[in-house]
C-alpha positions in Angstrom: 37.2 30.8 -30.8 36.9 28.1 -28.1 39.9 25.8 -27.6 40.2 22.8 -29.9 39.3 20.3 -27.2 36.1 22.1 -26.1 33.2 19.6 -25.7 31.0 19.3 -28.8 27.3 19.0 -28.1 24.7 18.1 -30.8 22.3 15.5 -32.2 23.1 12.4 -34.2 20.9 12.4 -37.3 21.1 9.1 -39.2 24.9 8.6 -39.6 25.6 12.3 -39.6 26.4 14.2 -36.3 25.2 17.7 -36.4 26.1 20.1 -33.6 27.6 23.4 -32.6 30.6 24.4 -30.5 29.2 25.6 -27.2 30.8 27.9 -24.7 33.5 26.4 -22.6 31.9 24.3 -19.8 32.0 26.1 -16.5 32.5 23.3 -13.9 30.3 23.6 -10.8 31.6 20.9 -8.5 34.8 20.8 -6.4 36.8 17.7 -5.4 36.4 18.3 -1.7 32.6 19.0 -2.2 32.2 15.6 -4.0 33.8 13.8 -1.1 31.5 15.4 1.4 28.2 15.1 -0.5 25.9 12.6 1.3 22.3 13.8 0.6 20.6 11.7 -2.1 20.1 13.7 -5.3 21.6 14.7 -8.7 24.5 17.2 -8.6 25.4 19.0 -11.9 29.0 19.7 -12.9 28.1 21.2 -16.3 28.1 20.0 -19.9 25.8 17.1 -18.9 28.1 15.6 -16.4 26.3 14.6 -13.2 27.2 13.1 -9.9 24.2 11.0 -8.6 24.0 10.1 -5.0 21.7 7.3 -4.0 19.9 6.7 -0.7 22.5 4.1 0.2 25.2 6.8 -0.1 26.6 5.3 -3.3 27.9 7.9 -5.8 28.3 7.4 -9.5 29.1 9.6 -12.5 26.7 10.0 -15.4 27.0 11.9 -18.7 23.6 13.0 -20.1 23.6 12.9 -23.9 21.1 13.4 -26.8 21.5 11.1 -29.7 19.1 10.4 -32.6 16.7 12.7 -30.9 16.5 10.6 -27.8 18.1 11.5 -24.5 20.2 8.8 -22.8 22.6 8.5 -19.8 26.1 7.2 -20.2 27.6 5.7 -17.0 31.2 6.9 -16.3 31.9 4.9 -13.2 31.4 5.3 -9.4 33.1 7.6 -6.9 35.7 7.3 -5.5 37.0 4.8 -8.0 36.6 7.6 -10.6 37.6 11.0 -9.3 36.1 14.3 -10.4 39.0 15.0 -12.7 38.9 11.6 -14.3 35.1 11.8 -14.7 35.5 15.1 -16.6 38.2 13.5 -18.8 35.9 10.5 -19.6 33.0 12.8 -20.4 35.2 14.7 -22.9 36.3 11.5 -24.5 32.7 10.3 -24.9 31.7 13.6 -26.5 34.6 13.4 -29.0 33.8 9.7 -29.8 30.2 10.6 -30.6 31.4 13.6 -32.6 33.5 11.2 -34.7 30.5 8.9 -35.3 31.4 6.1 -32.9 28.4 4.1 -31.6 28.0 4.2 -27.9 25.7 1.2 -26.8 23.9 1.6 -23.6 24.5 -1.2 -21.1 22.2 -2.0 -18.2 24.7 -0.4 -15.8 24.3 2.9 -17.7 20.6 3.1 -17.5 20.8 4.8 -14.1 17.9 4.3 -11.7 15.6 1.7 -13.1 11.8 1.6 -12.4 12.2 -1.3 -10.1 15.1 0.4 -8.2 13.0 3.5 -7.9 10.0 1.5 -6.6 12.2 -0.4 -4.1 13.7 2.8 -2.7 10.4 4.7 -2.4 8.5 1.6 -1.1 10.7 1.4 2.0 9.1 4.6 3.4 5.6 4.1 1.8 5.1 0.6 3.3 5.5 2.1 6.8 2.3 4.0 6.3 0.2 0.9 5.4 -0.9 -1.0 8.5 -2.9 -3.6 6.6 -0.5 -6.5 5.7 -2.8 -7.6 2.9 -2.5 -4.1 1.2 1.3 -4.2 1.6 1.4 -7.6 -0.1 -0.8 -6.4 -2.9 1.5 -3.4 -3.6 4.4 -5.8 -4.1 2.7 -8.6 -5.9 0.9 -6.5 -8.5 4.1 -4.6 -9.4 6.0 -7.9 -9.6 3.3 -9.6 -11.7 2.3 -6.9 -14.2 4.9 -4.1 -14.2 8.5 -5.3 -13.5 8.6 -8.1 -16.2 7.8 -5.5 -18.9 9.4 -2.2 -17.8 11.1 -2.8 -14.5 14.5 -2.8 -16.1 14.0 0.5 -17.9 15.3 3.8 -16.7 12.7 5.6 -14.6 13.9 8.8 -16.4 13.0 7.6 -19.9 9.8 5.6 -19.6 7.0 7.2 -21.7 3.2 7.0 -21.6 3.0 4.5 -24.4 4.9 2.0 -22.3 2.5 2.5 -19.4 -0.4 1.9 -21.7 1.2 -1.3 -23.0 1.4 -2.6 -19.4 -2.2 -1.8 -18.5 -4.1 -2.5 -21.7 -4.3 -6.3 -21.3 -6.0 -6.0 -17.9 -7.8 -2.6 -18.3 -11.2 -4.2 -19.1 -10.8 -7.7 -17.6 -9.3 -6.6 -14.2 -10.3 -3.0 -13.9 -9.7 -2.7 -10.1 -6.2 -4.2 -10.4 -5.4 -2.0 -13.3 -6.6 1.1 -11.5 -4.5 0.3 -8.4 -1.4 -0.4 -10.5 -1.8 3.0 -12.2 -2.1 4.7 -8.8 1.1 2.9 -7.7 3.0 3.9 -10.8 1.8 7.5 -10.3 3.3 7.3 -6.8 6.7 6.0 -8.1 7.0 8.6 -10.8 6.1 11.5 -8.6 8.7 10.4 -6.2 11.3 10.0 -9.0 10.6 13.6 -10.1 11.0 14.9 -6.5 14.3 13.0 -6.2 15.5 14.4 -9.5 15.8 10.9 -11.1 13.4 12.1 -13.8 13.0 15.5 -15.5 10.0 14.8 -17.7 6.4 14.9 -16.5 5.0 11.7 -15.2 4.2 9.2 -18.0 1.0 8.2 -16.2 -0.6 11.5 -17.3 -3.3 10.9 -19.9 -3.2 7.1 -19.6 -6.8 6.9 -18.4 -8.0 8.9 -21.4 -5.9 6.7 -23.8 -7.3 3.4 -22.5 -10.9 4.7 -22.2 -13.5 4.7 -19.5 -13.4 2.0 -16.9 -16.6 0.4 -15.9 -16.2 0.1 -12.1 -18.6 -2.4 -10.6 -19.0 -1.9 -6.9 -17.9 -5.0 -5.0 -19.3 -5.5 -1.5 -18.1 -7.9 1.2 -20.3 -11.0 1.4 -22.4 -10.6 4.5 -24.9 -12.6 6.5 -28.4 -11.3 7.2 -28.6 -9.9 10.7 -31.5 -12.2 11.4 -29.2 -15.2 10.9 -26.3 -13.9 13.0 -27.6 -15.0 16.4 -28.2 -18.5 15.2 -24.7 -18.5 13.7 -23.2 -17.5 17.0 -25.2 -20.1 18.8 -23.8 -22.7 16.4 -20.3 -21.4 17.0 -20.6 -21.5 20.8 -21.5 -25.2 20.6 -18.0 -26.0 19.3 -14.9 -26.4 21.6 -13.6 -22.9 22.2 -10.4 -21.9 20.4 -8.7 -18.5 20.1 -9.8 -18.3 16.5 -13.5 -19.1 17.3 -13.5 -16.7 20.2 -11.9 -14.0 18.1 -14.6 -14.3 15.5 -17.3 -14.1 18.2 -15.6 -11.0 19.6 -15.5 -9.4 16.1 -19.3 -10.0 15.8 -20.1 -8.7 19.3 -18.0 -5.5 18.9 -18.6 -4.8 15.2 -14.9 -4.1 14.9 -12.5 -4.8 12.0 -10.8 -8.1 11.9 -7.2 -6.9 12.4 -8.3 -4.8 15.4 -9.4 -7.9 17.2 -6.6 -10.2 15.9 -3.9 -7.9 17.3 -5.7 -6.9 20.5 -3.8 -7.1 23.7 -5.0 -7.3 27.3 -3.8 -3.9 28.3 -6.4 -2.4 25.9 -9.2 -3.7 28.0 -10.0 -1.2 30.7 -13.1 -0.2 32.7 -15.6 -2.1 30.6 -14.2 -0.7 27.4 -11.8 -1.7 24.7 -9.5 1.2 23.7 -8.0 0.5 20.3 -4.9 2.7 19.8 -4.8 5.0 16.8 -1.9 3.2 15.0 -4.1 0.1 14.7 -7.2 1.7 13.3 -8.0 2.5 9.7 -8.7 6.1 10.4 -5.6 6.6 12.5 -7.7 7.7 15.4 -8.2 6.1 18.8 -11.4 4.2 18.9 -13.3 3.2 22.1 -15.6 0.2 22.0 -18.1 -0.1 24.9 -18.2 -3.8 25.8 -21.5 -5.5 26.3 -22.0 -8.2 29.0 -21.7 -10.8 26.3 -18.4 -9.4 25.1 -17.0 -9.3 28.6 -18.1 -12.9 29.3 -16.3 -13.9 26.1 -13.1 -12.2 27.3 -13.2 -14.1 30.5 -13.5 -17.3 28.6 -10.5 -16.3 26.4 -8.5 -15.4 29.5 -8.9 -19.0 30.8 -7.7 -20.7 27.6 -4.1 -22.1 27.6 -1.7 -19.6 26.1 2.0 -19.2 25.5 3.9 -17.9 28.5 4.2 -14.1 28.5 1.9 -13.7 25.5 -0.2 -10.5 25.7 -2.4 -11.2 22.7 -6.0 -11.8 23.7 -6.4 -14.3 20.8 -3.0 -15.8 20.1 -2.8 -17.7 16.9 -0.1 -20.2 17.8 2.1 -21.6 20.6 4.6 -18.9 19.6 2.1 -16.1 20.2 1.7 -15.1 16.5 -1.5 -13.2 15.6 -4.3 -15.1 13.9 -4.5 -14.9 10.2 -7.6 -13.3 8.6 -10.5 -15.6 7.8 -9.1 -18.5 9.7 -12.3 -18.9 11.8 -14.6 -18.9 8.8 -12.5 -21.5 7.0 -12.5 -23.5 10.1 -16.3 -23.5 10.1 -16.6 -23.8 6.3 -18.5 -20.5 6.1 -16.0 -18.6 3.8 -18.4 -18.9 0.9 -21.4 -17.6 2.8 -19.9 -14.4 4.4 -16.7 -12.6 5.3 -15.5 -11.5 8.6 -15.9 -7.9 7.5 -19.4 -8.7 6.4 -20.6 -8.8 10.0 -20.1 -5.1 10.2 -22.6 -4.8 7.4 -25.0 -7.0 9.4 -24.6 -4.8 12.4 -25.2 -1.6 10.4 -28.4 -3.0 8.9 -29.6 -4.1 12.3 -28.9 -0.5 13.7 -31.2 0.9 11.0 -34.0 -1.7 11.0 -34.1 -2.9 14.6 -32.3 -0.5 17.0 -33.4 2.5 14.9 -30.5 4.6 16.4 -29.3 7.8 14.9 -27.1 7.2 11.8 -24.2 9.2 13.3 -24.2 6.9 16.3 -24.1 3.8 14.2 -21.3 5.3 12.1 -19.4 6.2 15.2 -19.8 2.6 16.5 -18.2 1.4 13.2 -15.4 4.0 13.4 -16.3 5.2 10.0 -14.8 8.5 8.7 -17.1 11.4 8.0 -16.9 12.0 4.3 -17.8 15.7 4.5 -14.6 17.4 5.6 -16.4 20.5 7.0 -18.8 18.3 9.0 -15.9 16.2 10.2 -14.1 19.3 11.5 -17.0 20.3 13.7 -18.5 16.9 14.7 -16.0 15.3 17.0 -18.4 13.7 19.4 -18.0 10.0 20.1 -21.5 9.4 21.4 -20.0 7.1 24.0 -23.1 6.7 26.2 -25.4 6.2 23.3 -23.0 3.6 21.8 -22.8 1.9 25.2 -26.5 1.4 25.2 -26.4 0.4 21.5 -23.7 -2.3 22.0 -25.6 -3.7 25.0 -28.7 -4.0 22.9 -26.7 -5.7 20.1 -25.2 -8.2 22.6 -28.6 -9.1 24.0 -30.0 -9.5 20.4 -27.2 -11.9 19.5 -27.5 -13.9 22.8 -31.3 -14.5 22.8 -33.3 -12.9 20.0 -32.6 -15.2 17.1 -35.0 -14.7 14.3 -37.3 -17.7 13.5 -36.0 -17.8 9.9 -32.5 -18.5 11.2 -33.7 -21.5 13.2 -35.4 -22.9 10.1 -32.2 -22.4 8.1 -30.3 -24.4 10.6 -32.9 -27.2 10.9 -33.0 -27.4 7.1 -29.3 -27.9 6.9 -28.4 -24.5 5.2 -26.3 -23.6 8.3 -24.8 -26.7 9.9 -22.1 -27.1 12.4 -19.0 -29.0 11.1 -17.6 -31.9 13.0 -15.6 -30.8 16.0 
């Protein structure tokens, strides 16, 4: 027979507590060990008593119980305010109280790691992998808008699939892309919670797609301008007083680069008639070399002669304090935001490559720094086609400088494209 004060473990059914007397708990932790533990995780002492160590180094005691068929965590205090010996005594007292039928309400402090706390902790490392500021903002705003108000306060250990479904159902059909991304972000949080031993169950995101039904995904493309209209657009832009924003937009068009690559460009990246974009600032995390046409080099000389903040290395500074330009600032400045997007000029360039330049597709894709979707092909094809791209970008620059399509001139004269007041 076990001693009279042995912990009683069982399940509360209605008002009756049914359970069995287990073997004597074999404690696993030692006082000196508890003092030295620093690595984040969950450390078992036995009988449901756990020491949880957070990333911050904070340590707290939790007793894991099962009542009314539902598992819950009862907080017993933090270490060192509550020693190992006292935590064991409190755990025994809780078990006896439950055995005698005393209700043990769960307070917020006893929930353990909440979903929001789990996200905040994991997000610190995840955000470092996202170079696009807009994507980082979307991660935070979608969770704050759709997830945290409903389940952010709940324990990450106890959230079930039904609660995820309740979060996503209102937007599953009306905002499918947002819903899809939120589900991906929740999958990330729960996988991390399982790895960190904050959760023992499988991820509650499993099966959610099947429950909510198929999602009709409509492909959304960036608004773009016909390549025939781009030379006339640039001619219009050059008639306006030069500013960093207007020159940056021209540079984006001339180089077919991504907006952020140009907005954060510095003078040391320009070398030998080429623009060398470092790997950490490209979408594919791979250094990208852009051969500069005569038109692009002339534009850089114009940018170099503009007034700029002292010691500022940005080619296109966005303010007197040398902050980078914000995306789309040039198009808003020109009232063209409803006609095209900055990214859309890459589409204009790609169409021109196929219809006018008639270059090889792999050369055009290399000029755009696109990833090769076929992994096997990507492993073997590592050529940059630099000389072919040099000729291609020169041809693109000459097209933009002097080969404007007649239709574009008609659009300008008819008022479809008009320069705003400077």
